[in-house]
Every structure is written in C-alpha cells, then in structure tokens.
PALO-535480 format. One record per atom (N, C-alpha, C): z, x, y. Coordinates in steps of 0.001 Angstrom, whole numbers, plus 500000, padded with zeros to 6 digits. Atoms other than C-alpha are relative to their C-alpha. Last residue first. Example, Ala and Ser with C-alpha at 12.3 -4.5 7.8 and 13.67 -1.06 7.14 Angstrom:
# PALO-535480
SITE       c3       c1       c2
SITE   499940   499180   498810
SITE   507140   513670   498940
SITE   500730   499230   501090
SITE   500000   500890   498810
SITE   507800   512300   495500
SITE   500000   500900   501200
***
This chain:
# PALO-535480
SITE       c3       c1       c2
SITE   500801   498459   500207
SITE   809729   814515   526295
SITE   499633   500186   498466
SITE   500002   499287   501316
SITE   809942   811209   527226
SITE   499744   501621   500380
SITE   499127   497779   498934
SITE   809232   810823   531258
SITE   500619   499661   498128
SITE   500706   499204   500877
SITE   806019   807624   529403
SITE   501561   501609   500615
SITE   500181   499008   498933
SITE   806872   805239   532256
SITE   499857   501146   499318
SITE   501209   500572   498842
SITE   806571   802018   529737
SITE   500038   501195   501579
SITE   501472   499720   500370
SITE   808776   804287   526892
SITE   498872   499279   501270
SITE   500614   499116   500683
SITE   811130   805523   529292
SITE   498728   499411   499500
SITE   501150   498929   499268
SITE   811597   802255   530716
SITE   499712   501931   499434
SITE   501289   500089   499475
SITE   812759   800790   527793
SITE   499563   500630   501687
SITE   501010   499420   501493
SITE   815224   802994   526673
SITE   498327   499803   500311
SITE   501066   498490   500227
SITE   816473   802990   530099
SITE   498969   500392   498809
SITE   500188   500820   497977
SITE   817221   798317   530078
SITE   499480   502146   500037
SITE   500693   500206   500626
SITE   818701   799665   526080
SITE   499434   499953   501191
SITE   500674   498193   500502
SITE   820628   802681   527212
SITE   499254   499010   499700
SITE   500659   497669   499231
SITE   822210   800441   529865
SITE   499143   500394   499708
SITE   501018   500761   499234
SITE   822675   797100   527765
SITE   499109   500495   501569
SITE   501590   499971   501262
SITE   824548   798819   524913
SITE   498839   499650   501205
SITE   500677   498858   500027
SITE   826667   800155   528439
SITE   499411   499554   498595
SITE   500618   499588   498708
SITE   827394   796634   529915
SITE   499569   501679   499395
SITE   501192   500050   499949
SITE   828252   795842   526461
SITE   499182   500188   500854
SITE   500546   500257   498422
SITE   830879   798122   526184
SITE   498601   499114   499613
SITE   499162   501927   500407
SITE   832514   798293   522317
SITE   499376   498977   501122
SITE   500416   500756   500740
SITE   830584   801694   522020
SITE   500250   498549   499798
SITE   500314   501101   498986
SITE   832639   803312   525160
SITE   498935   498965   499156
SITE   498759   500756   500022
SITE   834564   806153   522678
SITE   499704   498239   501075
SITE   498874   500659   501289
SITE   831448   806356   520608
SITE   501438   499768   500586
SITE   500309   501197   500779
SITE   829457   806461   523499
SITE   500766   499678   499627
SITE   499647   501702   499105
SITE   831581   808660   525469
SITE   499349   499365   500006
SITE   499070   500201   500522
SITE   831007   811349   522486
SITE   500500   499322   500848
SITE   500401   500867   501477
SITE   826960   811013   522252
SITE   502362   499760   499882
SITE   501261   500943   499720
SITE   826631   812547   526033
SITE   500774   498740   498798
SITE   499098   501024   498543
SITE   829421   814610   525668
SITE   499224   498707   499565
SITE   498429   500289   500662
SITE   827432   816344   522414
SITE   500645   498859   501121
SITE   499952   500993   499899
SITE   824163   816015   525186
SITE   501010   499462   498781
SITE   500841   501345   499062
SITE   825525   818665   527265
SITE   499837   498650   499588
SITE   498484   500281   499471
SITE   826922   820639   524123
SITE   499870   498926   501013
SITE   499252   500781   501020
SITE   823097   820540   522905
SITE   501517   499106   500396
SITE   500651   501387   499417
SITE   821372   821208   526262
SITE   500989   499269   498529
SITE   499707   500671   498577
SITE   823503   824492   526429
SITE   499729   498082   499814
SITE   498951   499985   500090
SITE   822433   825639   522667
SITE   500876   498839   500844
SITE   498794   499536   500526
SITE   819428   825198   523592
SITE   501277   500149   499560
SITE   500306   498373   500402
SITE   815941   823406   523456
SITE   500836   501303   500249
SITE   499173   499588   500529
SITE   817281   819399   522543
SITE   499377   501611   500395
SITE   499752   499738   501028
SITE   815200   816957   523708
SITE   500585   501459   500260
SITE   501793   499795   501016
SITE   815044   815427   526948
SITE   500793   500200   498730
SITE   500296   498794   500138
SITE   818912   813957   528681
SITE   498077   500035   499367
SITE   499807   499105   498407
SITE   819905   811218   530223
SITE   499552   500816   500174
SITE   500183   500548   498901
SITE   818469   808132   527711
SITE   500393   501240   501845
SITE   501214   500439   500065
SITE   818702   809979   524581
SITE   499466   499515   501076
SITE   500573   498511   499338
SITE   822103   811040   525254
SITE   498710   499873   500401
SITE   499572   499886   499150
SITE   823287   807612   525311
SITE   499299   501457   501279
SITE   498678   499246   499483
SITE   821135   806668   522292
SITE   500427   500143   501806
SITE   499602   499204   498791
SITE   818124   805847   520822
SITE   501501   499597   500147
SITE   501231   499840   499370
SITE   817257   804856   517362
SITE   499856   500993   501319
SITE   500411   500227   498961
SITE   821023   805935   516574
SITE   498327   500157   499953
SITE   500281   499181   498626
SITE   823362   807480   514021
SITE   498262   499003   500733
SITE   501307   500077   500667
SITE   825589   805074   512447
SITE   499024   501058   500676
SITE   500963   500939   499072
SITE   829007   806057   513969
SITE   499207   500467   498848
SITE   498908   500554   500514
SITE   832333   808789   512676
SITE   499092   498310   500255
SITE   500007   501036   501435
SITE   828991   811450   512237
SITE   500805   498795   500114
SITE   501884   501379   500334
SITE   828778   811717   515675
SITE   500235   499674   499337
SITE   499358   500481   499754
SITE   832639   813787   515353
SITE   498960   498569   500761
SITE   500878   501032   500466
SITE   830456   816409   513738
SITE   500646   498481   500298
SITE   501213   500532   499648
SITE   830219   818440   516991
SITE   500095   498952   498944
SITE   499794   501517   499717
SITE   834094   818602   517590
SITE   498628   499639   499901
SITE   499333   500756   501110
SITE   834504   821796   516106
SITE   500216   498454   500452
SITE   499559   501092   499139
SITE   831432   823162   518406
SITE   500583   499371   498886
SITE   499928   499865   498375
SITE   829903   826643   517540
SITE   501477   498890   500609
SITE   499618   498268   500439
SITE   830568   826360   513288
SITE   499831   500524   501727
SITE   498335   500219   500799
SITE   829669   822443   513759
SITE   501181   502044   500020
SITE   499159   500856   498528
SITE   826428   822937   515638
SITE   502241   500352   499687
SITE   500427   498852   498546
SITE   824811   825539   513044
SITE   501133   499880   500530
SITE   499095   499240   500386
SITE   826244   822801   510181
SITE   500385   501735   501364
SITE   499256   501042   500134
SITE   824797   819904   511768
SITE   501113   500829   500265
SITE   499077   499941   498822
SITE   821906   821844   512219
SITE   501004   499713   500613
SITE   499442   498131   499712
SITE   821261   823379   509053
SITE   500398   499686   501180
SITE   498903   499338   500241
SITE   821973   819187   507814
SITE   500124   501663   500805
SITE   500257   499949   501767
SITE   818932   817429   510135
SITE   501174   501045   499886
SITE   499995   498582   499914
SITE   820461   815613   512988
SITE   499018   500338   498554
SITE   499593   499309   501130
SITE   820517   811902   513533
SITE   499584   500986   500052
SITE   501514   499879   500391
SITE   820057   810467   517420
SITE   500643   501172   498515
SITE   500659   498605   499789
SITE   823837   809565   518268
SITE   498585   500291   499287
SITE   499660   498936   500608
SITE   823650   805656   518229
SITE   499608   501608   500108
SITE   499383   499021   499051
SITE   821615   802942   519428
SITE   501268   500712   498941
SITE   500562   499475   498573
SITE   819731   800726   517148
SITE   500301   501296   501307
SITE   499723   501563   498986
SITE   821705   801400   514154
SITE   498772   500127   500941
SITE   499616   500136   498611
SITE   820906   803523   510887
SITE   500424   499090   501121
SITE   499529   498934   499053
SITE   820633   803779   507974
SITE   500597   500775   500737
SITE   498469   499705   499825
SITE   820676   800205   506831
SITE   500562   502291   500346
SITE   499678   500068   501665
SITE   817168   799655   504309
SITE   501956   500741   501232
SITE   499973   500860   500762
SITE   816367   797840   508267
SITE   500431   500044   498851
SITE   498645   501034   499714
SITE   817390   800252   510364
SITE   500125   499144   499493
SITE   498242   499270   500751
SITE   816087   803410   508205
SITE   500640   498449   501100
SITE   499957   500414   500775
SITE   812114   800655   509169
SITE   502079   500844   498770
SITE   500404   501259   500412
SITE   812207   800671   512294
SITE   501300   500048   498643
SITE   498462   500359   500897
SITE   812607   804074   511862
SITE   500733   498592   500786
SITE   499147   499604   501357
SITE   809031   804168   511927
SITE   501304   499776   499408
SITE   500129   500901   500534
SITE   808867   803866   515526
SITE   500199   499685   498644
SITE   499137   500512   500660
SITE   809813   807122   516254
SITE   500532   498299   499889
SITE   500696   499507   500667
SITE   806354   808258   517879
SITE   501580   500098   498245
SITE   500820   500894   501022
SITE   806382   805852   519914
SITE   499790   500413   498717
SITE   498906   500286   500954
SITE   808886   807950   522232
SITE   499762   498707   498519
SITE   499778   500922   499518
SITE   806590   807476   525389
SITE   500785   499728   498237
SITE   499447   499940   498867
SITE   806801   811395   525972
SITE   500634   497947   500240
SITE   498827   499780   498960
SITE   806705   811605   522506
SITE   500468   499680   500476
SITE   499501   500562   500346
SITE   803583   809737   521539
SITE   501346   500360   500415
SITE   499511   500582   498822
SITE   802197   811582   524179
SITE   500945   498417   499231
SITE   499352   499742   498345
SITE   802989   814684   523250
SITE   500301   498566   500455
SITE   498265   500134   500251
SITE   801922   813781   519322
SITE   500341   500001   501288
SITE   499518   501215   499811
SITE   798466   812709   520414
SITE   501378   500555   499826
SITE   500255   501097   499208
SITE   797744   815622   521476
SITE   500723   498967   500460
SITE   501449   500904   499161
SITE   798977   817575   519402
SITE   500326   499516   500821
SITE   499909   501427   499594
SITE   802746   819441   519268
SITE   498917   499500   500600
SITE   499668   501092   500504
SITE   803296   822800   517763
SITE   499663   499014   500034
SITE   501253   500109   500679
SITE   802261   824937   521045
SITE   500388   499226   498700
SITE   500936   499338   500563
SITE   804990   823576   522921
SITE   499718   499907   499158
SITE   501881   499184   500277
SITE   804642   822999   526076
SITE   500968   500585   498971
SITE   500696   500515   499663
SITE   809017   822681   526322
SITE   498188   500868   500112
SITE   499863   499552   499319
SITE   810501   823403   523088
SITE   498612   499760   501182
SITE   501322   499955   499230
SITE   811543   821556   520208
SITE   500093   500776   501245
SITE   499659   501179   498590
SITE   814205   822857   518079
SITE   498352   500594   501151
SITE   499184   499637   498594
SITE   813791   825021   514944
SITE   499978   499042   500780
SITE   500076   500218   498693
SITE   814085   825062   511274
SITE   500155   500253   501434
SITE   498774   500188   499258
SITE   813348   828116   509177
SITE   499955   498692   500924
SITE   498628   500800   501120
SITE   810826   827909   506373
SITE   500686   499435   501030
SITE   499124   499159   500803
SITE   808153   829915   507904
SITE   501219   499801   499090
SITE   500472   499605   501648
SITE   805556   827428   507991
SITE   501028   501460   499565
SITE   499286   499265   500510
SITE   807342   825226   510392
SITE   500042   500806   498765
SITE   499329   499832   499040
SITE   804869   823468   512272
SITE   501488   501252   500391
SITE   499208   499056   500549
SITE   802295   823912   509514
SITE   501377   500446   500805
SITE   499465   499315   502165
SITE   801222   820658   509287
SITE   500768   500573   499676
SITE   500768   499346   501175
SITE   800806   820285   513224
SITE   500542   499898   498663
SITE   500248   498277   500312
SITE   803108   818457   515165
SITE   498748   500337   498933
SITE   500189   499264   498469
SITE   803333   814888   516261
SITE   499792   501068   499625
SITE   500628   498585   500331
SITE   803223   813203   512458
SITE   499821   499970   501766
SITE   501524   499508   499672
SITE   804950   809542   513314
SITE   499819   501694   499674
SITE   500748   499952   498925
SITE   808249   809247   512084
SITE   498667   500581   500331
SITE   501042   500187   500357
SITE   810917   808233   508899
SITE   499270   500083   502185
SITE   501157   500661   498452
SITE   813341   809691   508600
SITE   499397   500124   500091
SITE   501377   499627   499233
SITE   815328   810717   505379
SITE   499648   498780   500523
SITE   501486   500984   500454
SITE   818688   809920   504083
SITE   498928   500948   500656
SITE   501581   499837   500205
SITE   822103   812108   504031
SITE   499375   499032   500310
SITE   501394   500136   500850
SITE   825311   810868   504345
SITE   498665   500308   500400
SITE   501341   498905   501038
SITE   827400   812763   506482
SITE   499791   499135   498901
SITE   499185   499819   500784
SITE   830205   809149   507432
SITE   499348   502016   498968
SITE   498566   500712   500064
SITE   827560   807773   509213
SITE   500891   500905   498698
SITE   499257   501391   499222
SITE   824203   810111   508808
SITE   501784   500005   500265
SITE   498574   499798   500427
SITE   822929   813537   508269
SITE   500581   498608   501180
SITE   498867   499510   498919
SITE   819245   814109   508227
SITE   501385   499132   499393
SITE   498975   500404   500238
SITE   816062   814844   505869
SITE   501310   499605   500918
SITE   499016   498631   500309
SITE   812476   814971   507255
SITE   501885   499509   499277
SITE   498643   499938   499924
SITE   809639   812753   507041
SITE   500804   500871   499323
SITE   499257   498474   499862
SITE   806335   812624   508988
SITE   501721   499702   499141
SITE   498344   500239   500082
SITE   804368   809896   508712
SITE   500116   501363   500066
SITE   500035   500629   499123
SITE   799876   810371   509070
SITE   501502   499536   500648
SITE   499510   500923   500390
SITE   799804   813213   506614
SITE   500100   498650   501443
SITE   498520   500369   500196
SITE   797857   816062   507493
SITE   500373   498253   499835
SITE   499641   499565   502128
SITE   794945   817716   509178
SITE   501324   499736   499768
SITE   499161   499621   500496
SITE   794610   816604   513436
SITE   499862   499873   498325
SITE   498619   499417   498945
SITE   793425   814458   515749
SITE   499889   501578   499764
SITE   501377   499398   498898
SITE   791089   812122   514030
SITE   500129   501721   500850
SITE   500599   499183   501469
SITE   794340   811656   510926
SITE   498684   500301   501776
SITE   499462   498651   500778
SITE   796483   811247   514352
SITE   499380   500159   499112
SITE   499912   498876   498863
SITE   794473   808928   516302
SITE   500733   501113   499438
SITE   500790   498827   500038
SITE   794391   806643   513454
SITE   498831   500559   501046
SITE   500758   499410   501369
SITE   797242   806270   512653
SITE   498904   501246   500039
SITE   499348   498722   500533
SITE   798549   804902   515800
SITE   499534   501490   499055
SITE   500075   499239   499470
SITE   795757   802550   515773
SITE   500764   501341   500054
SITE   501744   500110   500078
SITE   796362   800639   513045
SITE   500266   501548   500975
SITE   499648   499314   499911
SITE   800829   801146   514447
SITE   498963   501143   498909
SITE   499773   498707   499506
SITE   799830   799266   516736
SITE   500133   501496   499895
SITE   501537   500040   499550
SITE   799127   796130   515414
SITE   499894   501554   500760
SITE   501194   499685   500860
SITE   802288   796282   514000
SITE   499089   500701   500105
SITE   500834   499113   500215
SITE   804503   796467   517094
SITE   499231   500562   498873
SITE   499876   499658   498778
SITE   806172   793534   517900
SITE   498356   500881   499419
SITE   500828   500972   499849
SITE   806395   792723   513560
SITE   499416   500480   501635
SITE   500791   499467   501353
SITE   808473   795996   513307
SITE   498969   498732   500144
SITE   501309   498491   499525
SITE   809600   795373   516954
SITE   499561   500393   499267
SITE   500705   500557   499155
SITE   811332   791542   515914
SITE   498952   501393   500526
SITE   500899   500821   500504
SITE   812728   793264   512575
SITE   499147   499249   500646
SITE   500523   498520   500739
SITE   814607   796102   514304
SITE   498881   498816   499804
SITE   501262   499957   498457
SITE   816148   793046   516882
SITE   498624   501169   499552
SITE   499928   500850   499651
SITE   817668   791032   513477
SITE   498389   500539   501620
SITE   500717   499948   500567
SITE   818511   793961   511426
SITE   499061   498473   500657
SITE   501817   498905   499511
SITE   819965   795387   514940
SITE   499430   499930   498442
SITE   500603   499977   498802
SITE   822089   792237   515821
SITE   498785   501114   499769
SITE   500176   500879   499716
SITE   823477   791625   512005
SITE   498935   499842   501461
SITE   501301   499583   501266
SITE   824459   794937   511759
SITE   499251   499353   499593
SITE   500865   498417   500361
SITE   826285   794773   514638
SITE   499251   500179   499103
SITE   501882   500661   500434
SITE   827223   790992   514282
SITE   499448   501560   500120
SITE   500595   500735   500823
SITE   831097   791827   513503
SITE   498570   499971   500466
SITE   499922   499011   500890
SITE   831679   795123   515665
SITE   499543   498736   498752
SITE   501083   499156   499714
SITE   830749   792966   519022
SITE   499675   500774   498664
SITE   500416   500494   500454
SITE   834147   791014   517843
SITE   498150   500576   500040
SITE   500554   501260   498747
SITE   836176   793483   518903
SITE   498691   498890   498778
SITE   501249   499556   499311
SITE   837950   794636   515551
SITE   499220   499317   500824
SITE   500685   500289   498914
SITE   841342   793094   516129
SITE   498594   500816   500207
SITE   499806   501185   499803
SITE   842916   795172   513154
SITE   499233   499683   500993
SITE   501673   500535   500449
SITE   841531   798309   511666
SITE   500428   498645   499539
SITE   499427   501404   500499
SITE   843869   800470   513728
SITE   498719   499212   499577
SITE   499952   501260   498871
SITE   842865   803875   514547
SITE   500421   499214   498685
SITE   498807   500082   500032
SITE   843802   806865   511926
SITE   500286   498735   500619
SITE   498681   500331   500877
SITE   841294   807124   509634
SITE   501095   499119   500993
SITE   500596   501194   499872
SITE   838629   807338   512567
SITE   501027   499408   499296
SITE   500963   499949   501378
SITE   840690   810541   513477
SITE   499732   498364   499736
SITE   499839   500320   501256
SITE   842184   810040   517128
SITE   499354   500092   498800
SITE   500063   500864   500216
SITE   840809   811577   520716
SITE   500795   499427   498586
SITE   501396   499766   500259
SITE   842636   814232   521914
SITE   499713   498571   499245
SITE   500136   500165   501679
SITE   845737   813234   523544
SITE   498618   500230   499930
SITE   501522   500158   500218
SITE   846722   813685   527908
SITE   499943   500156   498315
SITE   499289   499344   500884
SITE   849334   812182   529215
SITE   497873   499962   499744
SITE   499183   499036   500330
SITE   849031   810328   532078
SITE   500836   501184   499455
SITE   498445   500190   500622
SITE   847819   807393   531067
SITE   500577   501030   500636
SITE   499378   501231   499567
SITE   844256   808283   532564
SITE   501497   499038   500078
SITE   499519   500028   498472
SITE   842387   809902   531081
SITE   500490   499068   500671
SITE   499692   501138   499156
SITE   842088   810587   527229
SITE   500274   499832   501491
SITE   498832   500626   499376
SITE   839774   813359   526585
SITE   500657   498804   500268
SITE   500030   501112   499244
SITE   837438   813531   524042
SITE   501286   499760   500372
SITE   500522   501640   500214
SITE   837873   817259   522359
SITE   500054   499208   501319
SITE   500600   500146   501914
SITE   837077   820798   522437
SITE   500752   498381   499855
SITE   499078   500509   501297
SITE   836985   820509   526076
SITE   499432   499600   498928
SITE   499695   501046   500519
SITE   833558   822575   527347
SITE   501121   499432   499567
SITE   499899   500728   501226
SITE   833682   826247   527811
SITE   499743   498525   500357
SITE   499595   501283   499275
SITE   831612   828639   530451
SITE   501119   499535   498580
SITE   499739   500882   501721
SITE   830996   832153   530565
SITE   500731   498949   500359
SITE   498860   499889   500590
SITE   829619   833130   534198
SITE   499828   499305   498886
SITE   499648   498848   501590
SITE   826178   834319   535124
SITE   501834   499767   499626
SITE   498798   499237   499666
SITE   826681   832424   538563
SITE   499909   501005   498903
SITE   500427   498811   498368
SITE   823380   830639   538944
SITE   501192   501079   499389
SITE   502113   499220   500709
SITE   824497   829609   534701
SITE   499839   500849   501211
SITE   499653   499135   501187
SITE   828304   828467   535722
SITE   498584   501336   499544
SITE   499880   499114   498525
SITE   826350   826591   539097
SITE   500740   501114   499090
SITE   500775   499135   499671
SITE   824542   824765   536394
SITE   500049   501681   501324
SITE   500671   498706   500835
SITE   827404   824290   534282
SITE   498651   500277   500415
SITE   499315   499043   499960
SITE   828815   822834   537371
SITE   499662   500950   498249
SITE   499890   499413   499213
SITE   826402   820247   537876
SITE   500468   500907   499613
SITE   501214   499553   500135
SITE   825916   819085   534105
SITE   499419   500657   501576
SITE   499691   499212   501255
SITE   829677   818330   534193
SITE   498146   500833   500531
SITE   499187   499581   499491
SITE   829485   815919   537767
SITE   500094   501896   498616
SITE   500485   499242   498386
SITE   826906   814484   536501
SITE   500300   500713   500073
SITE   501098   498932   500053
SITE   828307   813969   533303
SITE   498716   500212   501232
SITE   500559   499630   498317
SITE   831283   812300   534731
SITE   499224   500484   499079
SITE   500452   500604   499881
SITE   832521   811035   530610
SITE   499333   499879   501850
SITE   501532   500231   500614
SITE   833522   813999   529557
SITE   498847   498260   500284
SITE   499779   500504   500738
SITE   836160   814094   532507
SITE   498765   500003   499294
SITE   500516   501844   499129
SITE   836254   816904   534106
SITE   500066   499149   499156
SITE   498868   500713   499973
SITE   838212   820504   533413
SITE   499245   498920   500812
SITE   501059   501885   499026
SITE   835194   822387   532462
SITE   500981   499339   500010
SITE   499691   500974   501266
SITE   836773   826047   531116
SITE   499550   498653   501221
SITE   499438   501344   499687
SITE   836150   828791   532860
SITE   499860   498923   499376
SITE   500439   500118   500014
SITE   835650   833093   531803
SITE   500586   499028   500519
SITE   501528   499997   501141
SITE   835519   836327   531517
SITE   499865   498579   499902
SITE   499853   501498   500712
SITE   837784   835894   535279
SITE   498705   500170   499225
SITE   500365   499682   501332
SITE   837972   839562   536849
SITE   500306   499108   498995
SITE   499021   500200   501358
SITE   840418   837956   539503
SITE   499438   500395   498684
SITE   499420   499760   499277
SITE   837902   838812   542671
SITE   501381   499850   498938
SITE   499977   498718   499668
SITE   835133   838666   541160
SITE   501418   500502   500323
SITE   500301   499565   500687
SITE   835461   835227   540191
SITE   499962   502078   499570
SITE   499255   499792   500528
SITE   836997   834140   542789
SITE   499780   500538   498747
SITE   499175   499304   499347
SITE   834019   835611   545105
SITE   501854   499687   499096
SITE   500305   498447   500272
SITE   831797   833863   543224
SITE   500771   500919   500056
SITE   499918   499631   501158
SITE   833619   829836   543161
SITE   499655   501720   499370
SITE   499714   498876   499908
SITE   834775   830061   547112
SITE   499012   500545   498440
SITE   500106   499589   499444
SITE   832953   826930   547555
SITE   499942   501551   499977
SITE   501076   498920   500990
SITE   834167   826155   544208
SITE   498989   500040   501410
SITE   500792   501475   500518
SITE   837741   825424   545831
SITE   498137   500719   499763
SITE   500384   499940   498434
SITE   841062   828482   545899
SITE   498373   498645   499194
SITE   500665   498539   499626
SITE   842897   830336   543357
SITE   498942   499637   500731
SITE   501227   500238   499586
SITE   845385   827281   542555
SITE   499389   501048   500357
SITE   499985   499521   498642
SITE   848233   828960   540416
SITE   498552   499267   500498
SITE   499533   498998   499503
SITE   848769   826451   537709
SITE   499135   500792   500763
SITE   502371   499480   499480
SITE   848537   822781   537882
SITE   501041   501909   499947
SITE   500216   498328   499327
SITE   851933   821194   537204
SITE   498845   500594   499031
SITE   500125   498656   501044
SITE   851727   817349   535108
SITE   500193   501592   501128
SITE   499028   499951   501021
SITE   853103   814154   536883
SITE   499865   501415   499779
SITE   499074   500720   500868
SITE   849930   812943   537573
SITE   501333   499918   499195
SITE   499834   499700   501319
SITE   848301   815665   538818
SITE   500650   499216   498646
SITE   499574   500908   501319
SITE   846893   813586   541830
SITE   499745   501406   498699
SITE   498810   499508   499948
SITE   845462   815424   544642
SITE   500760   499443   499306
SITE   499526   500191   501395
SITE   841558   815110   543984
SITE   502081   500523   500455
SITE   499684   500673   499518
SITE   840322   815741   548074
SITE   501521   499110   498735
SITE   498547   499101   499132
SITE   839752   819132   547363
SITE   500603   498563   500232
SITE   499056   501155   499699
SITE   837671   818047   544157
SITE   501258   500123   500727
SITE   501816   500288   498706
SITE   835661   821297   542554
SITE   499953   498896   500893
SITE   500083   501385   499554
SITE   839750   822868   542439
SITE   498296   499694   500570
SITE   501083   500478   499648
SITE   839425   825830   540636
SITE   499484   499089   500740
SITE   501516   501209   500835
SITE   842323   826482   538002
SITE   499535   499927   501817
SITE   500241   500706   499168
SITE   844300   829879   537349
SITE   499604   498724   499971
SITE   499485   499773   499185
SITE   845690   832341   535099
SITE   499718   499563   501897
SITE   500042   500692   499084
SITE   845125   831258   531798
SITE   500044   500145   501610
SITE   498459   500936   498911
SITE   845607   833822   530189
SITE   499687   499540   501323
SITE   499827   500555   499300
SITE   844005   835140   526373
SITE   500656   499900   501309
SITE   500172   498793   499214
SITE   845589   837382   524170
SITE   499130   499611   501242
SITE   499245   498619   499532
SITE   844979   834990   521852
SITE   500237   500546   500283
SITE   500181   499305   501060
SITE   841946   832362   522161
SITE   501513   500763   500066
SITE   499863   499090   500103
SITE   842759   829296   524441
SITE   499871   501213   498530
SITE   500938   499604   499055
SITE   841267   825844   525112
SITE   499945   501777   499660
SITE   500925   500276   500428
SITE   843734   824191   522238
SITE   498265   499972   500898
SITE   500482   499868   501062
SITE   846267   825850   523035
SITE   499271   499713   499581
SITE   500599   498800   500033
SITE   846657   825625   526322
SITE   499627   500071   498559
SITE   500785   499970   501231
SITE   847872   821548   526030
SITE   498435   501258   499836
SITE   498266   500053   500340
SITE   850039   821429   529504
SITE   499582   499751   498544
SITE   498689   498907   499810
SITE   847335   823118   531276
SITE   501050   499614   499142
SITE   500057   499162   501428
SITE   844656   820615   529474
SITE   500721   501274   500487
SITE   499284   500873   501621
SITE   846780   817432   531457
SITE   499373   501485   498735
SITE   499148   500233   499869
SITE   846782   819286   534961
SITE   500355   499553   497747
SITE   499344   498717   499643
SITE   843346   820133   534929
SITE   500957   500513   499370
SITE   500657   499403   501227
SITE   842312   816604   534030
SITE   500133   501367   499597
SITE   499415   501619   501261
SITE   844098   814856   536870
SITE   499974   500759   498667
SITE   498610   499456   500221
SITE   843407   818739   539368
SITE   500252   499174   498822
SITE   498818   500797   499359
SITE   839793   818267   539136
SITE   501357   499876   499091
SITE   500481   501558   499711
SITE   837175   820995   537997
SITE   501042   499424   500180
SITE   500960   501131   499241
SITE   837382   824341   537098
SITE   499809   498587   499767
SITE   500229   501008   499995
SITE   840275   826518   534822
SITE   499255   499470   501106
SITE   499179   500949   498779
SITE   840554   829713   534640
SITE   499844   498891   499503
SITE   501374   501286   500353
SITE   840039   832763   532229
SITE   500712   498728   500840
SITE   499597   500834   499326
SITE   841394   836264   532035
SITE   499083   498935   500072
SITE   500559   500782   498928
SITE   841060   837990   529018
SITE   500063   499358   501148
SITE   501025   500723   500037
SITE   843351   840179   527127
SITE   499249   500387   501350
SITE   500637   500869   501525
SITE   846842   841304   527068
SITE   498840   499594   499730
SITE   499918   499355   500634
SITE   846652   843779   530265
SITE   500126   499662   498008
SITE   498757   500760   501474
SITE   845290   841299   532272
SITE   500383   500923   498702
SITE   500302   499102   501760
SITE   843873   843003   534910
SITE   500625   499199   499235
SITE   501193   499337   500245
SITE   843469   841103   538481
SITE   499321   500465   498478
SITE   500430   500514   500473
SITE   846966   839052   538552
SITE   498379   500679   499701
SITE   499341   500547   501609
SITE   848997   841232   539298
SITE   499167   499685   499466
SITE   499698   499561   501008
SITE   846916   842317   542333
SITE   500420   499720   498928
SITE   501575   499625   500446
SITE   845983   839279   543621
SITE   500130   501159   499041
SITE   500408   500295   501489
SITE   850065   838540   543918
SITE   498678   500467   499350
SITE   499289   498030   500446
SITE   850404   839799   547692
SITE   499658   499680   498229
SITE   498797   500514   500633
SITE   847916   836627   549194
SITE   500606   501355   498892
SITE   498927   499774   499108
SITE   846082   837468   551719
SITE   500729   500110   499034
SITE   500140   498414   499742
SITE   842605   838259   549425
SITE   501860   500406   501102
SITE   499753   499002   501652
SITE   843028   835052   547089
SITE   500985   501547   500949
SITE   498887   499989   500285
SITE   843072   832462   549841
SITE   500375   501272   499507
SITE   500246   500249   500979
SITE   839435   832732   551080
SITE   501763   500667   500103
SITE   500017   499125   500447
SITE   839259   832671   555293
SITE   500457   500089   497942
***
C-alpha cells in the first residue's frame, strides 16, 4: 500500500502556502548531499517536501539527513499527484548516464517538470562539493598524459589526415555532383577559454540551410541535409576537415564538441554550468558524441552536457580515452551516427 495515503501529515504537505512543492528523485547517497545544499537547487519560495527513492537497496546516506521519503519509483505518478509536486530534481551521480536518461524519460512520460543538478557533484567522500573552478585547481603534479596530449593530437591527426586524404577527392566530387555550393563549410565556433575559431567540415546541407539567418539545430530527417550529406553524417566523415583544426591547435582529438557563439550564450542562460565545457579544448569526437546523437532539443543538450562534464572530470583516464576512440571507430564503420 502506498505509504503517503495513510500518513497523517500528508494533508499538511499537499499545499505549500509560500510556493511550489519540489521533490528529490534519485539515490539516497546523492539526495542526502543535495539536501545539505538546498540553496543550489531551489528558487525562493520553493519547498523541498521529500525524496523519492529509485533504488530501494541503496540505504546509505553517508551520515547526512534525508528529507521525508515519499515512496519509490513504482508509485511515482501517485506521489506527484498526492503531494502536488511541481518539479523534481534528479539526484543521481552525473556519471550514471543510463539511469539519468531513464529518469528523464519517466518524467517526460508523466509530464513532470524536472531539473538536473546545477553542478557536477563529487560523490563518495562523505561531502557534497561543487567542482572547483579551473584556476583554483593545483598546478603541480600534472598527470603525464597531459604533457603528451598535444604531441599525441598532432601525431594522430597527421596520420589520419594522410590516411584519409585520397577519400577527400571522392567526397568532394560527390558533393559537387549533387548540389550547388562549396565543398567545405566553415563556421565560427567557441573553444577553450571562450576563444573563437573557424571550424571546417564537408558541406552536408544545401547552401540555403539557414536562409533566415537564425541558427537552427539539426532534426531527425532534416530536409536541409543532402543525400551525400546524410551518408557523411552517419559515418562522421563530414568532420574529417577538422583534422586541420587539430593540427592548428584549435581543437583536440577528444573533448566536448565546439558550439556556435549563439548557442553557447543561449544554453548558458538555461544551464549556468554550460560554459564549464570551455575549460578544455573541444574535440573531433567525445563522450557525448559516441553515447548520443545530434542535438534536436534543449533536453538533448542537457543530457550531452552531463556527458561532457563527466569527461572533463575524468579526462586523465586512459581507459575512458580508449573507450571513446573505440566507440568512435565503431560509429564510423557501422554508420551509426546521425
């Protein structure tokens, strides 16, 4: 039986005289840490009235107190209705992408407003703390892989450039035969420390793709994409000219994808930590790219941001580095891109 229905205090919690009711939705360990820092997730007048546990076996809260437990995910719809909850905060570890996506899908299915954590939380040390700003991080004892990152980028990108150079001729001919316009497409993007540069790609859209002058996100079955462009996008071969960007030092092999200034400012208004992506060089491929597709909505951007922040926090891991590379090769070989 759903516990809230027989609890005598439920009527007191149903309506908030000073604002909207908010609940935490996730695992207790993270929920406890977030609950200790409510100012980061609530607006004035909002009330965090309880916690919905998605993992009943997770009993540990690492010494923190939790808000009232309202029930489990099985009773999600009933909890929302009973307590008049207007918004839930997803309290799961940023690295747990699969669970995060499942909860987002559940919220969307139930038409419940949800929010992601405003910062990447460091979980497991008994405290909740925001990721430190880059200048505050110690400069000593830099991992060896950081010392060799630029030489490695340069070596691999030069090898790939020479390896794929013959294919450029066939790609260029195919693009010219299908539609009018240039072979290459150049666009301003934002990179490390908000430095802007011009990115190069094989043109995959018709030349009047943004004839209204307003930047647009790509969509599924986008009519602006040419037939050749669709193949290039699925195999990610349209990104090959960015090897030049890597050689020039604007980009790295792996990192968050560089975005246009228009969208950087737009997304930063909705997601205060969006510019945290600019703490590292943008990449030809990345964790977000191999785990998700192209951005078609603001929610896609939110999910990708979690991937990017996870990569930034764990970018010194050789295991993660080679995992991204292997998945990238798989996408190219199987044409699983979008």
